[in-house]
C-alpha positions in Angstrom: 21.1 4.4 8.2 20.8 6.2 11.5 17.9 5.8 14.0 16.4 9.1 13.0 16.5 8.4 9.3 15.0 4.9 9.9 12.2 6.4 12.1 11.4 9.1 9.5 11.3 6.6 6.6 9.3 4.2 8.9 6.7 6.9 9.7 6.4 7.7 5.9 6.0 4.0 5.2 3.4 3.4 7.9 1.3 6.4 7.2 1.3 6.2 3.4 0.9 2.4 3.2 -2.8 2.8 4.1 -3.5 6.5 3.5 -4.6 6.9 -0.1 -1.4 8.9 -1.0 1.0 6.2 -2.2 3.6 4.7 0.1 6.0 3.8 -2.7 5.7 7.3 -4.2 6.4 9.0 -0.9 9.4 6.8 -0.1 11.0 7.6 -3.5 10.4 11.4 -3.0 11.3 11.5 0.7 14.6 9.7 0.1 15.4 12.0 -2.7 14.6 15.1 -0.6 16.4 14.0 2.5 19.3 12.6 0.6 18.8 9.1 2.2 20.4 6.4 0.3 18.4 3.3 -0.6 17.6 1.9 2.8 18.3 -1.6 1.5 16.4 -4.8 1.5 16.8 -5.4 5.3 14.9 -2.2 6.1 12.3 -2.9 3.4 11.6 -6.4 4.9 11.2 -5.0 8.5 9.1 -2.0 7.4 6.7 -4.3 5.5 6.5 -6.6 8.5 5.6 -3.5 10.7 2.8 -2.4 8.4 1.6 -6.0 8.0 1.3 -6.3 11.7 -0.8 -3.2 11.9 -3.5 -4.5 9.6 -3.4 -8.0 11.1 -4.0 -6.5 14.6 -6.7 -4.1 13.4 -8.7 -6.9 11.6 -7.7 -9.7 14.0 -11.4 -10.6 14.8 -12.4 -10.6 11.2 -9.4 -12.8 10.3 -10.2 -15.1 13.2 -13.7 -15.6 11.8 -12.3 -16.2 8.3 -9.9 -18.8 9.7 -12.7 -20.6 11.6 -14.8 -20.7 8.3 -12.2 -23.1 6.9 -13.3 -25.7 9.4 -17.0 -24.8 9.5 -19.0 -25.3 6.4 -21.9 -23.2 7.7 -19.8 -20.0 7.6 -20.4 -19.5 3.9 -20.0 -15.7 3.8 -16.5 -15.9 5.4 -15.5 -18.7 3.1 -16.6 -16.7 0.1 -14.7 -13.7 1.3 -11.5 -15.8 1.3 -12.1 -16.8 -2.3 -12.8 -13.2 -3.3 -9.5 -12.1 -1.8 -7.7 -14.8 -3.8 -9.4 -13.6 -6.9 -8.5 -10.0 -6.1 -4.9 -10.9 -5.5 -4.3 -12.6 -8.9 -4.0 -9.5 -11.2 -1.3 -7.8 -9.1 0.6 -11.0 -8.7 0.6 -11.8 -12.5 1.3 -8.3 -13.7 3.9 -7.6 -11.0 5.9 -10.7 -12.1 5.4 -10.1 -15.8 6.4 -6.5 -15.8 8.8 -6.5 -12.8 11.7 -4.7 -14.6 9.4 -2.0 -16.0 7.9 -1.2 -12.6 11.3 -1.1 -10.9 12.6 1.4 -13.4 9.7 3.8 -12.5 11.2 4.0 -8.9 14.2 5.7 -10.4 12.2 8.6 -11.8 11.0 11.2 -9.2 9.4 13.3 -12.0 7.3 10.3 -13.1 6.4 9.5 -9.5 5.2 13.1 -9.0 3.1 12.9 -12.1 1.5 9.7 -10.9 0.6 11.4 -7.6 -1.6 13.7 -9.7 -3.2 10.6 -11.2 -3.9 9.3 -7.7 -5.6 12.6 -6.9 -7.8 12.3 -9.9 -8.7 8.7 -9.0 -9.8 9.8 -5.5 -12.3 12.3 -7.0 -14.0 9.7 -9.1 -16.6 8.6 -6.5 -17.8 12.2 -6.3 -18.3 12.3 -10.1 -20.4 9.2 -10.1 -22.9 10.7 -7.6 -24.9 8.3 -5.4 -22.8 5.7 -3.6 -23.6 2.0 -4.1 -25.1 -0.4 -1.6 -23.7 -3.7 -2.9 -21.5 -6.3 -1.3 -18.3 -7.5 -2.9 -18.8 -10.2 -5.6 -16.5 -11.9 -8.0 -16.7 -9.2 -10.7 -16.0 -6.3 -8.3 -13.2 -8.4 -6.5 -11.5 -8.9 -9.9 -11.9 -5.3 -10.8 -10.5 -4.2 -7.4 -7.6 -6.6 -8.1 -6.7 -4.7 -11.3 -6.9 -1.5 -9.2 -4.3 -3.0 -6.9 -2.1 -4.0 -9.9 -2.1 -0.4 -11.1 -0.8 0.7 -7.7 2.5 -1.3 -8.3 3.5 2.0 -10.0 5.1 4.3 -7.4 2.8 7.3 -7.0 -0.4 5.3 -7.5 -2.0 4.7 -4.1 -2.9 1.0 -3.4 -5.6 1.8 -0.9 -6.9 4.7 -3.0 -7.1 2.7 -6.3 -8.7 -0.4 -4.7 -11.3 1.4 -2.6 -12.3 3.7 -5.5 -12.4 0.8 -7.9 -14.7 -1.2 -5.6 -16.9 1.9 -5.2 -17.2 2.3 -8.9 -18.6 -1.2 -8.9 -21.3 0.2 -6.6 -19.9 -1.6 -3.5 -20.7 0.0 -0.2 -17.9 2.4 0.8 -17.3 0.7 4.2 -17.3 -2.7 2.6 -14.9 -1.4 -0.1 -12.5 -0.1 2.5 -12.5 -3.3 4.5 -11.9 -5.4 1.4 -9.1 -3.1 0.4 -7.3 -3.5 3.7 -7.8 -7.3 3.8 -6.5 -7.4 0.2 -3.4 -5.6 1.4 -2.4 -8.6 3.6 -1.4 -11.0 0.8 0.1 -8.0 -1.1 2.3 -6.8 1.7 3.1 -10.3 2.8 4.0 -11.4 -0.7 6.3 -8.3 -1.1 8.0 -9.2 2.2 8.6 -12.8 1.1 10.3 -11.7 -2.1 12.4 -9.2 -0.1 13.4 -12.0 2.3 14.7 -14.0 -0.7 16.7 -11.0 -1.8 18.0 -10.5 1.8 19.2 -14.1 1.9 20.9 -13.7 -1.5 22.6 -10.6 -0.2 23.8 -12.4 2.9 25.3 -15.2 0.8 27.1 -12.8 -1.5 28.4 -10.7 1.5 26.5 -7.6 0.4 25.2 -7.3 3.9 27.9 -7.0 6.5 28.1 -9.7 9.1 28.3 -7.1 11.9 25.5 -4.9 10.7 23.7 -2.9 13.3 20.0 -3.9 13.0 18.6 -1.6 15.8 17.9 1.4 13.5 15.9 -0.9 11.2 13.8 -2.2 14.1 13.2 1.4 15.1 11.9 2.1 11.6 9.7 -1.0 11.7 8.2 0.0 15.0 7.4 3.4 13.6 5.8 1.8 10.5 3.7 -0.4 12.7 2.4 2.5 15.0 1.7 4.9 12.2 0.3 2.2 9.9 -2.3 1.4 12.6 -3.1 5.2 12.9 -3.5 5.4 9.1 -6.0 2.5 9.1 -8.2 4.3 11.7 -7.9 7.5 9.7 -8.9 6.1 6.3 -11.9 4.1 7.7 -13.1 7.3 9.5 -12.8 9.3 6.3 -14.7 6.7 4.3 -17.5 6.6 6.9 -17.8 10.4 6.9 -17.8 10.6 3.1 -14.5 12.6 3.1 -12.3 10.2 1.3 -11.7 12.5 -1.7 -10.2 15.1 0.7 -6.9 13.2 0.4 -6.9 14.2 -3.3 -6.0 17.8 -2.5 -2.8 16.6 -0.7 -1.9 14.4 -3.7 -2.3 17.3 -6.1 -0.2 19.5 -3.8 2.5 16.8 -3.4 2.5 16.0 -7.2 2.7 19.6 -8.3 5.5 20.4 -5.8 7.4 17.3 -6.9 7.1 18.2 -10.6 8.3 21.8 -9.9 11.2 20.7 -7.7 12.5 17.6 -9.5 11.4 18.6 -13.0 12.4 22.3 -13.0 14.6 23.2 -10.0 16.8 20.1 -10.2 16.9 19.6 -13.9 
């Protein structure tokens, strides 16, 4: 992988990890369109580290308060939030492990990915259909429901941020609270994915699949791009949620999905 290819894929990863347009779906389609081979587990690890750093830095103060609450019994709200994040993480962890092979096969089908982008577009329109937005805080019921929204997003083409934010909003959670919970929920999700990829990387090193003299600099370039554009995407999504324009991303998903179906389903069939 060249520096330019790594930066392009890193930008796609960073932007789409948090924009409600599906990072996994865009990585599948962009690699197919650009003719980029599978970037490999080394790049995937570093790209996930880049996007993870972006959300850690943006929410650093919130995370600091949550960490303090572990040693201060009076900080009940922050302690509860930690528990809610654990609850919200369970569905994706369980279903991701149970149906790992099924989910991985979906990554090999760009037509399916394009169709799922249309599903993401429909999901983003749901808050408009329900009318008035809610004014609730996250509770155990909405946290678990949001967790199932995150599990659905294991499929490439389904946006993690889109499905989790919309699911929380359907439980009448305040839009701004739903968005913050979604991004905090991404920390164990992205971190967990990186841990599994590190395991794969170590296995590849042992078997010699990764050359001993591999040039890692292009991968670091891609990781830096993922970090910078991931941070930009977080600001963009939160601004869209505050302004009530979250569903505007649906138009892009519809355009990308239809274009993908035409290109991969008709022109390349």
